[in-house]
KETISE-841436 format. One record per atom (N, C-alpha, C): atom name; residue number from 1; x, y, z; residue in one letter. Coordinates in nm, 2 decimals. Layout:
N
site,pos,X,Y,Z,code
CA,NUM,X,Y,Z,A
...
//
This chain:
56
site,pos,X,Y,Z,code
N,1,-1.03,-19.61,12.27,X
CA,1,-1.11,-19.70,12.36,X
C,1,-1.03,-19.71,12.49,X
N,2,-1.10,-19.69,12.60,X
CA,2,-1.04,-19.70,12.73,X
C,2,-0.99,-19.84,12.76,X
N,3,-0.88,-19.85,12.83,X
CA,3,-0.82,-19.98,12.87,X
C,3,-0.90,-20.04,12.98,X
N,4,-0.92,-20.17,12.98,X
CA,4,-1.00,-20.23,13.08,X
C,4,-0.94,-20.22,13.22,X
N,5,-0.81,-20.21,13.22,X
CA,5,-0.74,-20.20,13.35,X
C,5,-0.77,-20.06,13.41,X
N,6,-0.78,-19.96,13.33,X
CA,6,-0.81,-19.82,13.38,X
C,6,-0.95,-19.82,13.43,X
N,7,-1.04,-19.88,13.36,X
CA,7,-1.18,-19.89,13.41,X
C,7,-1.19,-19.96,13.54,X
N,8,-1.11,-20.07,13.55,X
CA,8,-1.11,-20.15,13.67,X
C,8,-1.06,-20.06,13.79,X
N,9,-0.95,-19.98,13.76,X
CA,9,-0.90,-19.90,13.86,X
C,9,-1.00,-19.79,13.91,X
N,10,-1.07,-19.73,13.81,X
CA,10,-1.17,-19.64,13.85,X
C,10,-1.28,-19.70,13.94,X
N,11,-1.32,-19.82,13.90,X
CA,11,-1.42,-19.90,13.99,X
C,11,-1.36,-19.92,14.13,X
N,12,-1.24,-19.96,14.14,X
CA,12,-1.18,-19.98,14.27,X
C,12,-1.17,-19.86,14.35,X
N,13,-1.14,-19.75,14.29,X
CA,13,-1.13,-19.62,14.36,X
C,13,-1.27,-19.58,14.41,X
N,14,-1.37,-19.59,14.32,X
CA,14,-1.50,-19.56,14.36,X
C,14,-1.55,-19.64,14.48,X
N,15,-1.52,-19.77,14.47,X
CA,15,-1.56,-19.87,14.58,X
C,15,-1.49,-19.83,14.71,X
N,16,-1.36,-19.81,14.70,X
CA,16,-1.28,-19.78,14.82,X
C,16,-1.32,-19.65,14.88,X
N,17,-1.36,-19.55,14.80,X
CA,17,-1.40,-19.42,14.85,X
C,17,-1.53,-19.43,14.93,X
N,18,-1.63,-19.51,14.87,X
CA,18,-1.75,-19.53,14.94,X
C,18,-1.73,-19.61,15.07,X
N,19,-1.64,-19.70,15.07,X
CA,19,-1.61,-19.78,15.19,X
C,19,-1.55,-19.70,15.30,X
N,20,-1.46,-19.61,15.26,X
CA,20,-1.39,-19.53,15.36,X
C,20,-1.49,-19.42,15.41,X
N,21,-1.58,-19.37,15.33,X
CA,21,-1.68,-19.28,15.38,X
C,21,-1.78,-19.34,15.48,X
N,22,-1.80,-19.47,15.47,X
CA,22,-1.89,-19.53,15.56,X
C,22,-1.83,-19.54,15.70,X
N,23,-1.69,-19.55,15.70,X
CA,23,-1.62,-19.56,15.83,X
C,23,-1.61,-19.42,15.90,X
N,24,-1.63,-19.31,15.83,X
CA,24,-1.61,-19.18,15.88,X
C,24,-1.74,-19.14,15.95,X
N,25,-1.73,-19.08,16.07,X
CA,25,-1.84,-19.03,16.14,X
C,25,-1.85,-18.88,16.12,X
N,26,-1.96,-18.84,16.07,X
CA,26,-1.98,-18.69,16.04,X
C,26,-1.98,-18.66,15.90,X
N,27,-2.01,-18.53,15.86,X
CA,27,-2.01,-18.50,15.72,X
C,27,-1.87,-18.49,15.66,X
N,28,-1.86,-18.54,15.54,X
CA,28,-1.73,-18.53,15.47,X
C,28,-1.76,-18.52,15.32,X
N,29,-1.70,-18.42,15.26,X
CA,29,-1.72,-18.41,15.11,X
C,29,-1.61,-18.47,15.04,X
N,30,-1.65,-18.57,14.95,X
CA,30,-1.54,-18.64,14.88,X
C,30,-1.56,-18.62,14.73,X
N,31,-1.61,-18.51,14.69,X
CA,31,-1.63,-18.47,14.55,X
C,31,-1.49,-18.45,14.49,X
N,32,-1.47,-18.49,14.36,X
CA,32,-1.34,-18.47,14.30,X
C,32,-1.32,-18.32,14.27,X
N,33,-1.20,-18.27,14.28,X
CA,33,-1.16,-18.14,14.25,X
C,33,-1.11,-18.14,14.10,X
N,34,-1.18,-18.08,14.01,X
CA,34,-1.15,-18.09,13.87,X
C,34,-1.02,-18.01,13.84,X
N,35,-0.98,-17.92,13.92,X
CA,35,-0.86,-17.85,13.90,X
C,35,-0.74,-17.94,13.92,X
N,36,-0.75,-18.02,14.03,X
CA,36,-0.64,-18.12,14.06,X
C,36,-0.64,-18.23,13.95,X
N,37,-0.75,-18.27,13.91,X
CA,37,-0.75,-18.38,13.80,X
C,37,-0.69,-18.32,13.67,X
N,38,-0.73,-18.20,13.64,X
CA,38,-0.68,-18.14,13.52,X
C,38,-0.53,-18.12,13.53,X
N,39,-0.48,-18.07,13.64,X
CA,39,-0.34,-18.05,13.66,X
C,39,-0.26,-18.18,13.65,X
N,40,-0.31,-18.29,13.71,X
CA,40,-0.24,-18.42,13.70,X
C,40,-0.25,-18.47,13.56,X
N,41,-0.36,-18.46,13.49,X
CA,41,-0.37,-18.50,13.35,X
C,41,-0.27,-18.43,13.26,X
N,42,-0.25,-18.30,13.28,X
CA,42,-0.16,-18.22,13.21,X
C,42,-0.02,-18.26,13.23,X
N,43,0.02,-18.28,13.36,X
CA,43,0.16,-18.32,13.39,X
C,43,0.18,-18.46,13.33,X
N,44,0.09,-18.55,13.34,X
CA,44,0.11,-18.69,13.28,X
C,44,0.12,-18.68,13.13,X
N,45,0.04,-18.60,13.06,X
CA,45,0.05,-18.59,12.92,X
C,45,0.19,-18.53,12.88,X
N,46,0.23,-18.42,12.94,X
CA,46,0.36,-18.36,12.91,X
C,46,0.47,-18.45,12.94,X
N,47,0.47,-18.52,13.05,X
CA,47,0.58,-18.62,13.08,X
C,47,0.58,-18.73,12.98,X
N,48,0.47,-18.78,12.94,X
CA,48,0.47,-18.89,12.84,X
C,48,0.52,-18.84,12.70,X
N,49,0.49,-18.72,12.67,X
CA,49,0.54,-18.67,12.54,X
C,49,0.69,-18.64,12.55,X
N,50,0.73,-18.58,12.66,X
CA,50,0.87,-18.55,12.68,X
C,50,0.96,-18.68,12.67,X
N,51,0.92,-18.78,12.75,X
CA,51,1.00,-18.90,12.75,X
C,51,0.98,-18.99,12.64,X
N,52,0.86,-18.98,12.57,X
CA,52,0.83,-19.05,12.45,X
C,52,0.92,-19.00,12.33,X
N,53,0.96,-18.88,12.33,X
CA,53,1.04,-18.82,12.22,X
C,53,1.19,-18.84,12.25,X
N,54,1.23,-18.87,12.37,X
CA,54,1.37,-18.89,12.40,X
C,54,1.42,-19.02,12.34,X
N,55,1.54,-19.02,12.29,X
CA,55,1.60,-19.14,12.23,X
C,55,1.62,-19.25,12.33,X
N,56,1.61,-19.37,12.29,X
CA,56,1.62,-19.48,12.38,X
C,56,1.76,-19.50,12.42,X
//
């Protein structure tokens, strides 16, 4: 089950993106790049596993 803080963070990002796009004059593509999202998710997962297995 997703954490409510994570869902709130996604809401804030969506709101901020739409707000910033209204300030920009001219065409601007703000679609997410799934390669970047996948890369960041992979690094976050590997880092959490690596440091989660390390002794305290």
